C-alpha positions in Angstrom: -47.8 -118.3 -19.5 -45.1 -118.0 -16.8 -44.9 -114.3 -17.4 -48.8 -114.3 -16.4 -48.2 -116.5 -13.3 -45.2 -114.3 -11.9 -47.3 -111.1 -12.7 -50.1 -112.7 -10.4 -47.8 -113.6 -8.0 -46.4 -110.2 -7.7 -50.0 -108.9 -7.3 -50.1 -111.2 -4.1 -46.7 -110.2 -2.9 -47.8 -106.3 -3.4 -51.0 -106.9 -1.3 -49.0 -108.8 1.5 -46.2 -106.0 1.6 -48.8 -103.2 1.8 -50.6 -104.9 4.7 -47.1 -105.3 6.2 -46.2 -101.9 5.6 -49.4 -100.6 7.4 -48.7 -103.2 10.1 -45.1 -101.6 10.9 -46.3 -98.0 10.5 -48.9 -98.4 13.3 -46.8 -100.9 15.4 -45.3 -98.1 17.7 -48.6 -96.6 18.3 -49.8 -100.1 19.2 -46.9 -100.5 21.4 -47.5 -97.2 23.2 -51.1 -97.9 23.9 -50.5 -101.6 25.2 -47.4 -101.0 27.1 -46.3 -104.0 29.2 -49.5 -105.9 27.6 -47.8 -105.6 24.1 -47.1 -109.4 23.7 -50.5 -110.4 25.1 -52.3 -108.0 22.4 -49.8 -108.5 19.7 -52.1 -111.7 18.1 -55.2 -109.3 18.2 -53.3 -106.6 16.3 -51.8 -109.1 14.1 -55.3 -110.6 13.3 -56.8 -107.0 12.5 -54.0 -106.4 9.8 -54.6 -110.0 8.5 -58.5 -109.1 7.8 -57.3 -106.1 6.1 -54.8 -108.0 3.9 -57.4 -110.5 2.9 -59.9 -107.8 2.0 -57.3 -106.4 -0.7 -56.2 -109.9 -1.4 -59.9 -111.3 -2.0 -60.9 -108.1 -4.3 -57.9 -108.3 -6.6 -57.9 -112.1 -7.3 -61.6 -112.1 -7.5 -61.5 -109.5 -10.4 -58.1 -111.0 -11.9 -60.2 -114.6 -12.3 -63.1 -113.0 -13.8 -60.8 -110.9 -16.3 -58.8 -113.9 -17.1 -61.9 -115.9 -18.1 -62.7 -113.8 -20.9 -62.1 -115.4 -24.1 -60.4 -112.2 -25.7 -57.4 -112.6 -23.4 -56.8 -116.2 -24.5 -55.2 -116.9 -20.9 -56.6 -120.4 -20.5 -57.1 -119.8 -16.6 -58.0 -123.1 -14.5 -59.5 -123.0 -10.9 -56.4 -124.0 -8.8 -54.3 -121.2 -10.5 -54.8 -119.0 -7.2 -53.0 -121.4 -5.2 -49.8 -121.3 -7.7 -50.2 -117.5 -7.6 -50.3 -117.6 -3.8 -47.1 -119.8 -3.8 -45.1 -117.6 -6.0 -46.1 -114.4 -4.1 -45.3 -115.4 -0.7 -42.3 -117.6 -1.6 -39.7 -114.9 -0.5 -41.1 -114.7 2.8 -41.0 -118.6 2.8 -37.3 -118.6 1.8 -36.5 -116.0 4.7 -38.3 -118.3 7.1 -36.0 -121.4 6.0 -32.9 -119.4 6.1 -33.5 -118.2 9.4 -34.3 -121.5 10.8 -31.0 -122.8 9.3 -29.0 -119.9 10.8 -28.1 -120.1 14.4 -26.0 -117.8 16.4 -23.7 -118.7 19.4 -25.4 -115.7 21.5 -28.8 -116.4 22.4 -29.5 -112.7 22.2 -29.0 -112.8 18.5 -31.3 -115.9 18.1 -34.0 -114.0 19.9 -33.6 -111.0 17.9 -33.6 -113.0 14.7 -37.0 -114.7 15.8 -38.5 -111.5 16.9 -37.8 -109.9 13.3 -39.2 -112.7 11.5 -42.2 -113.5 13.8 -43.1 -109.9 15.0 -42.3 -108.2 11.7 -42.0 -109.9 8.6 -44.8 -112.3 9.6 -46.8 -109.6 11.3 -50.2 -109.8 9.6 -49.9 -113.9 10.2 -48.3 -113.8 13.7 -51.8 -114.8 15.1 -51.4 -118.0 13.4 -48.2 -118.8 15.1 -49.1 -117.6 18.3 -52.4 -119.8 18.4 -50.5 -122.9 17.0 -47.4 -122.7 18.9 -43.9 -121.7 17.5 -43.2 -125.2 16.4 -42.2 -126.3 12.7 -45.6 -127.3 11.7 -47.1 -124.1 12.8 -44.7 -122.3 10.7 -45.4 -124.6 7.7 -49.3 -123.9 8.2 -48.9 -120.3 8.8 -46.9 -120.2 5.4 -49.8 -121.9 3.5 -52.5 -119.4 4.7 -51.6 -116.9 1.9 -51.7 -119.7 -1.1 -54.9 -121.3 0.2 -56.6 -118.0 0.6 -55.4 -116.8 -2.7 -56.7 -120.2 -4.4 -60.2 -119.2 -2.3 -60.3 -115.9 -3.9 -59.3 -117.0 -7.3 -61.9 -119.9 -7.4 -64.8 -117.6 -6.4 -64.0 -115.2 -9.1 -63.4 -118.3 -11.6 -67.1 -119.7 -10.8 -68.6 -116.2 -10.5 -69.3 -116.6 -6.8 -69.8 -113.1 -5.1 -69.1 -113.1 -1.2 -71.4 -110.4 -0.7 -74.3 -112.0 -2.1 -73.5 -115.0 0.0 -73.6 -112.9 3.0 -76.7 -111.1 2.0 -74.8 -107.7 1.9 -75.8 -107.2 -1.5 -79.1 -107.2 -2.9 -80.0 -108.1 -6.5 -81.8 -105.5 -8.4 -84.2 -106.6 -11.1 -85.8 -104.4 -13.9 -89.0 -105.5 -15.0 -89.4 -104.5 -18.9 -92.9 -103.6 -19.7 -94.3 -105.8 -22.6 -95.6 -104.0 -25.4 -99.0 -105.5 -26.7 -99.2 -106.9 -30.0 -100.9 -104.6 -32.9 -103.5 -107.3 -33.3 -104.3 -107.4 -29.7 -107.8 -106.3 -29.4 -106.8 -104.2 -26.3 -104.1 -102.6 -28.0 -106.5 -101.5 -30.9 -108.9 -100.1 -28.5 -106.3 -98.1 -27.1 -105.2 -96.8 -30.4 -108.9 -95.8 -31.5 -109.2 -94.0 -28.1 -106.0 -91.9 -28.7 -107.2 -91.1 -32.3 -110.5 -89.8 -30.9 -108.7 -87.8 -28.4 -106.6 -86.3 -31.1 -109.6 -85.4 -33.2 -111.5 -83.6 -30.2 -108.5 -81.3 -29.6 -109.4 -77.9 -30.8 -107.3 -76.2 -33.4 -105.4 -73.1 -32.8 
């Protein structure tokens, strides 16, 4: 069971790492475009990367929950499993934040550099939250819980079979009507069979 939780946590870590990689790759282009207004527009850029990450995270955890509910896997999933997986997956970044908080340099320059690396890079897709709530201890705690909470929501949606696209009206249900065959004893069926027999008899022989 522990192995299964670690595997699910690594999936979440992979989703965040993928979004972070895209964030870092496009960051230089974003700096070149915004110029002196970089700090002003950084929360917007962060939020865009956050949406990208959530799309990946939601899709993976939704399908994971649907898969684990199948009896043949015998995994005994539970609704709040996504929260546990989210905490496991985001744990490395939580540890980095704690270590960075405990380490203080004598030179203010190094402290500013440390904070810039943690906030603007490692927590890049979540920086909008830190900027919105203010760079306080409570803000970092709330920000660190975003991934676990969203993981919980995504997993619960898959666990209970809730499809987001249906709720938003983006997916239409297609219903197939099966044509009901008439009973052999139904008078309409008997009349139709007799009519078919008469047609066959009237066909000329070649």
